[in-house]
N, C-alpha and C positions, 0 to 999 in steps of 0.2 A: 681806407677813404673813401670814400666817394666826390665827385668833384662839386655834388649838389652839399659837400659837408665842409665847403670850403667861402670864405666870403668875398672873393675876385676870381677873375679866369688866373689870374699873374698867382696868387698861392698857391695853385692849383697843380701851376705850370711846374712852380718851385719844390714845392712837396713831389712833382717827378721827378724834377733833377734829384732834391737830393736824395731819392727813393735810390737811381741811380747811384750816386755818392758813395752815400752806401753798402750800396751793395760788392760794389769795389773799397771800401776799407780808408776812403776821403774823409768820411763825417761820422760820429757815431753819437747816438745818443739824441736822436731828433722826438723833440717833442712840441704840436703844433698845438698855442696859444699859451703858453707856460703862463704860470703864476703872474700876477696881475699888481702892479707898483699903485700906491695910493701915494698919488702926487702931491693930493691937498686933502683937509680934513673934512667932516661935517663939521658947520660953524651953527650954532643953536644961541636961543637966548632965554634964559629963564624969566618969569614973569608971577604975580602973584592978583590974580582972577576974585576980584571980589562978589558973591553974588548974594543971594537971598536971606540966607541965612552962614553961612559961611567964605570962609578964603580958601581958595582952592591954586594949587600951585602948579603952574603951567609953562609950557616948553614950545616954542615956535620955531623949523627948518628957517634959517635966516640960505643958508648955502648947503646947496650937497656936495657931499663925501668926490673929489674929481681921480678916473682909477683909470691910469691907463696899464694895454694890456700889447704885447709884441705877439708876432704871430707865428716867431720860431724860437725855437732854443736847441742849442747842438753843444754837447757836451765837448765833444773831439771834433777837428778840423784837422788833415792832415798836412806836411809843411807845405808840397808844392799849393796849397791850394789856401794856405792860409796869406795871401797876399790882396785876396776879395773879401778877407773879414780880421775886422779888431776883436780881438777876445777882453775881455774882463775878467774879472777875479774869477766866479764863477762861469767861465763860455762865450756862449758867442748866442747873443739876444740879434735878432731880424726881422724889420720889419720888410715886407713885400708891397713897392707902389708901381704901378704903373706907369706911362711914360704921359697919359693924358688923366690929369686928375680935373674934373669938373666944378669937384667944393673945393680946392682949397687945401687936400689934403696932404702935401706938401708942405706948405706952410703950418699945418696944425703941426703936423707930422717933427719939424726944426722946434718947436717950440716943447715937444714932450721928448726930444729925444735928449737936449737943453737941460730941463728938469730932473728927467731918471738920473740924468750921470750930477746932474749937485746934489742929488740928494743920496742916491745911493751908489755912485761912484761905479757903476753900469754903463759901458755905451752898445747905442743899441745902432747894429750898421742898418743903414735900406739900401736893400736891393731891386734893382732892374732886372725883373729877369733878358729885356730886350735890351738887354746891356750886357748883362753877363753870358747870357749863351753861346754869343760867337765869340766872345772872349775863352770858352771852353767844351761844351758841348750842350746840344738840345736833347732832349725825351726823347725816344722815336716817335710813340706816340705822337707831340705837335706837330712835330715836323710833318707827316703826313695829312695832319690834317682829320676831319670826323667823314669825310668820303673816301679815307686812302691814299687822295693822290698830293706830295709835296707842295708846301704852301711857300710861296714867290718868299715871305717874309723870311724861313727858313734857309732858302739855297742854301746859305755857305755858310750854315753852319756845323761841327763834326757832329757825331751821333757818339755815344760812352763806345757805340765796338770800336770808334777811329781811337777812343782815349784807351779803349783799357788795349790796345795791342802797345801803347808807348812802354 
């Protein structure tokens, strides 16, 4: 997958992190935008419309269905990394967020998170790469940036090379 295939830069960063983690066996079964959850069904009303020569059955949509899709699903997370993720019955569900959400993404996410858990008993983990990477490692390609020079933002982060030696 390429960066343009993702909805945000943070999703791309986290995907790169997952590729590193998968290469070392820390995670398995990575799926981007897994199955969606229907949180509210379609609401329609049925009525009869009188025409000149007959009565026709009609349907009008009052509310569209409300669907939520997590960013990632992981089938397995190794014990040393389980402290960063909460497992549901069928793996780990993840929504990636940035540190700045100008359109209220965090507020909407918390509602979706509660709603998904209430209906499906699936906990969706909120992951902010800028908080996770300093605790684990940052992918090499983002540490160096697009010009190949290390970025200040990631200066204190380990790399996968540091972690692989543990």
